[in-house]
Backbone as CSV, one residue per row, in Angstrom:
resi,resn,N_x,N_y,N_z,CA_x,CA_y,CA_z,C_x,C_y,C_z
1,MET,-15.821,8.757,2.839,-15.151,7.534,2.516,-14.571,7.368,0.823
2,ARG,-15.604,7.674,0.088,-15.745,7.673,-1.418,-14.701,8.728,-2.109
3,ARG,-14.353,9.677,-0.991,-13.502,10.543,-1.603,-12.136,9.755,-2.112
4,SER,-11.636,9.430,-0.697,-10.390,8.555,0.090,-10.302,7.407,-0.884
5,LEU,-11.560,6.530,-1.044,-11.295,5.263,-2.213,-11.009,5.696,-3.418
6,VAL,-11.579,6.844,-3.987,-11.199,7.234,-5.447,-10.092,7.910,-5.259
7,ALA,-9.551,8.567,-4.476,-8.131,9.081,-4.150,-7.099,7.713,-4.230
8,LEU,-7.303,6.938,-3.051,-6.715,5.435,-3.401,-6.422,5.066,-4.597
9,ILE,-7.467,4.836,-5.220,-7.618,4.039,-7.220,-6.414,4.882,-7.735
10,VAL,-6.647,6.472,-7.638,-5.684,7.375,-8.682,-4.079,7.229,-8.160
11,LEU,-3.825,7.094,-6.841,-2.501,6.858,-6.424,-2.013,5.674,-6.828
12,LEU,-2.609,4.372,-6.406,-2.303,2.713,-6.921,-1.860,2.933,-8.388
13,ALA,-2.722,3.409,-9.183,-3.053,3.573,-10.391,-1.413,4.285,-10.841
14,VAL,-1.608,5.039,-10.717,-0.300,6.722,-10.646,0.843,5.096,-10.463
15,GLY,1.027,5.097,-8.987,1.969,4.017,-8.831,2.657,2.678,-9.302
16,SER,1.377,1.916,-9.614,1.794,1.064,-10.578,2.604,1.298,-11.582
17,CYS,2.552,2.367,-12.419,3.162,2.721,-13.797,4.442,2.932,-13.384
18,VAL,5.034,2.967,-12.156,6.727,2.859,-11.696,7.285,1.812,-11.405
19,LEU,6.341,0.510,-11.308,6.627,-0.612,-10.698,8.205,-0.634,-11.665
20,ALA,9.092,-1.691,-10.944,10.515,-2.498,-11.765,9.718,-3.572,-12.961
21,PHE,10.002,-3.515,-14.243,9.499,-3.770,-14.951,10.139,-5.019,-15.231
22,GLY,9.689,-6.185,-15.687,10.702,-7.354,-15.265,10.567,-8.307,-13.971
23,GLU,10.110,-7.858,-13.129,10.314,-8.701,-11.379,9.028,-9.072,-11.349
24,THR,9.552,-10.213,-11.421,8.546,-11.285,-10.778,7.775,-11.318,-9.733
25,LEU,6.662,-11.693,-9.244,5.707,-11.642,-7.754,6.843,-12.332,-6.632
26,ALA,6.893,-13.776,-6.882,8.172,-13.851,-6.348,9.086,-13.448,-5.787
27,GLU,10.031,-12.711,-6.795,10.966,-11.521,-6.348,10.853,-10.949,-5.518
28,LEU,9.468,-9.991,-5.693,8.910,-8.608,-5.024,8.880,-9.316,-3.537
29,LYS,8.273,-10.400,-3.459,7.921,-10.776,-2.031,8.916,-11.120,-1.514
30,LYS,9.860,-11.626,-1.877,11.094,-12.445,-1.506,11.873,-10.890,-0.626
31,LYS,11.856,-9.692,-1.544,12.373,-8.775,-1.200,11.406,-7.780,-0.024
32,ALA,10.011,-8.187,-0.052,9.620,-7.432,1.001,9.343,-8.295,2.454
33,ASP,9.440,-9.515,2.426,9.812,-10.328,3.033,11.432,-9.863,4.232
34,ALA,11.996,-9.476,3.261,13.366,-9.190,3.689,13.217,-7.986,4.325
35,GLY,12.688,-7.128,4.024,12.627,-5.910,4.713,12.647,-4.664,3.623
36,ASP,12.581,-4.975,2.377,12.805,-3.602,1.386,11.377,-3.132,1.401
37,ALA,11.407,-1.659,1.569,10.300,-0.832,2.342,9.635,-0.394,0.858
38,ASP,10.440,-0.647,-0.256,9.966,-0.222,-1.661,9.230,-1.412,-2.447
39,ALA,9.788,-2.658,-1.998,8.947,-4.006,-2.129,7.767,-4.050,-1.352
40,GLN,7.738,-3.629,-0.304,6.589,-3.871,0.273,5.139,-2.807,-0.145
41,VAL,5.808,-1.964,-0.327,4.719,-0.514,-0.994,4.403,-1.323,-2.125
42,GLN,5.085,-1.786,-3.562,4.869,-2.373,-4.813,3.906,-3.652,-4.367
43,LEU,4.185,-4.271,-3.420,3.514,-5.660,-3.118,2.047,-5.061,-2.727
44,GLY,2.127,-4.168,-1.935,0.962,-3.850,-1.148,-0.086,-2.937,-2.165
45,ASN,0.556,-2.427,-3.024,-0.207,-1.870,-4.216,-0.705,-3.050,-5.131
46,LYS,-0.153,-4.453,-4.882,-0.860,-5.419,-6.058,-1.741,-5.783,-5.488
47,LEU,-1.535,-6.039,-4.029,-3.163,-6.321,-3.132,-4.125,-5.194,-3.198
48,ALA,-3.815,-4.298,-3.025,-4.990,-3.243,-2.789,-5.444,-3.170,-3.891
49,ILE,-4.889,-3.478,-5.365,-5.739,-3.606,-6.798,-6.730,-4.587,-6.828
50,GLY,-5.504,-5.818,-6.532,-6.095,-6.879,-6.882,-5.450,-7.301,-8.355
51,GLY,-6.213,-8.636,-8.825,-5.955,-8.597,-10.237,-4.931,-9.638,-10.585
52,GLU,-3.584,-9.109,-10.521,-2.271,-10.333,-10.596,-2.168,-11.402,-9.124
53,VAL,-2.904,-10.650,-8.296,-2.832,-11.538,-7.109,-3.961,-11.226,-6.403
54,PRO,-5.242,-11.718,-5.637,-6.228,-11.538,-5.233,-6.178,-10.256,-4.365
55,ARG,-7.338,-9.783,-4.425,-7.154,-8.778,-3.647,-7.672,-8.557,-2.226
56,ASN,-6.735,-7.994,-1.054,-6.317,-8.177,0.418,-6.155,-7.013,0.932
57,LEU,-6.944,-6.353,1.199,-6.984,-4.953,2.002,-6.369,-5.067,2.858
58,PRO,-6.606,-5.953,3.933,-5.632,-5.926,5.241,-4.283,-6.236,4.803
59,GLU,-3.795,-7.055,4.216,-2.716,-7.304,4.257,-2.150,-6.177,3.324
60,ALA,-2.471,-5.346,2.517,-2.050,-4.250,1.915,-1.563,-3.128,2.987
61,VAL,-1.914,-3.121,4.001,-2.016,-2.458,5.445,-1.246,-2.832,5.991
62,LYS,-1.024,-3.771,6.115,0.143,-4.221,6.636,1.287,-4.152,5.977
63,LEU,1.778,-4.381,5.094,2.908,-4.037,4.297,2.773,-2.442,4.500
64,TYR,2.047,-1.486,3.932,2.579,0.111,3.895,2.699,0.316,5.268
65,ARG,1.899,-0.322,6.492,2.517,0.110,7.584,4.292,-0.502,7.935
66,LYS,4.569,-1.673,7.312,5.815,-2.069,7.729,6.855,-1.271,6.771
67,ALA,6.377,-0.510,5.539,7.591,0.120,4.899,7.040,1.531,5.285
68,ALA,6.147,2.358,5.938,5.768,3.654,6.564,6.794,3.656,7.705
69,VAL,7.063,2.464,8.956,7.560,2.913,9.776,9.266,2.699,9.079
70,GLN,9.542,2.496,8.536,11.126,2.315,7.688,10.928,3.855,6.761
71,GLY,10.014,4.793,7.010,10.128,6.040,6.451,9.898,6.450,5.105
72,ASN,8.998,5.138,4.211,9.203,5.237,2.821,7.741,6.449,3.073
73,ILE,7.927,7.552,2.118,6.879,8.606,2.101,5.586,8.353,1.511
74,GLU,5.760,7.044,0.286,4.576,6.581,-0.479,3.783,5.980,0.576
75,ALA,4.833,5.136,1.435,3.805,4.039,2.315,2.993,4.856,3.388
76,GLU,3.659,5.932,3.675,2.842,6.847,4.801,1.649,7.179,4.493
77,THR,1.629,8.042,2.923,0.224,8.476,1.906,-0.588,7.249,2.177
78,ARG,-0.162,5.943,1.717,-1.168,4.764,1.418,-1.923,4.813,2.666
79,LEU,-0.998,4.188,3.565,-1.502,4.260,5.091,-2.461,4.757,5.549
80,GLY,-1.900,6.549,5.737,-2.883,7.379,6.022,-4.331,7.484,5.068
81,MET,-4.355,7.236,3.720,-5.677,7.035,3.216,-6.513,5.861,3.496
82,MET,-5.915,4.885,3.491,-6.680,3.354,4.137,-7.128,3.900,5.587
83,CYS,-6.377,4.224,6.349,-6.919,4.442,7.949,-7.699,5.287,7.827
84,GLU,-7.945,6.572,6.766,-9.239,7.368,6.674,-10.335,6.820,6.278
85,GLY,-10.045,6.045,5.213,-11.415,5.537,4.642,-11.623,4.137,5.350
86,GLY,-11.170,3.505,6.332,-11.341,2.265,6.738,-11.280,1.189,5.176
87,LEU,-10.545,1.746,5.208,-10.069,0.160,3.864,-8.854,-0.659,4.381
88,GLY,-9.691,-1.928,4.293,-8.494,-3.252,5.122,-8.009,-2.575,6.856
89,THR,-8.599,-1.722,7.203,-8.275,-1.519,9.033,-9.658,-0.522,9.349
90,ALA,-9.606,-0.404,10.710,-10.689,-0.073,11.083,-10.544,1.779,10.780
91,ARG,-11.986,2.369,10.833,-11.547,3.737,10.143,-10.699,4.791,11.412
92,ASN,-9.797,5.230,11.151,-9.499,5.824,12.218,-8.816,7.383,11.973
93,PRO,-9.621,8.483,11.599,-8.683,9.517,11.431,-7.678,10.010,12.077
94,LYS,-8.001,9.981,13.373,-6.230,10.563,14.033,-4.795,10.346,13.793
95,GLU,-5.116,8.342,13.307,-3.863,7.672,13.134,-3.527,7.923,11.618
96,ALA,-4.447,8.407,10.687,-4.636,8.359,9.093,-3.786,10.209,9.294
97,MET,-3.870,10.930,9.917,-3.149,12.434,10.284,-2.234,12.111,10.588
98,SER,-1.910,11.425,11.590,-0.454,11.081,11.797,0.366,10.316,10.766
99,TRP,-0.071,10.105,9.626,0.550,9.521,8.348,0.748,10.444,7.410
100,PHE,-0.096,11.115,7.424,-0.098,12.413,6.253,1.002,13.506,6.575
């Protein structure tokens, strides 16, 4: 689990570097609510890390799942890591493998 958490933090840090500059949190949430998979991943990242918004791993998992079912590869990977490590959801190695 510790390795999963470390790997997730590294992925989130790297992913945060490619967020759209100048996009407000409200705009990002609006896009995510409208079904934009990239916005769902970006908002999920913010919720998983915390800081700009309060940390909320279960909500991050929900957003990653919404984006993953749309075929977003980044979301699939992050959802798999969350399931593998039991972060924001029950630990489920079988489900994790289905997303990797």
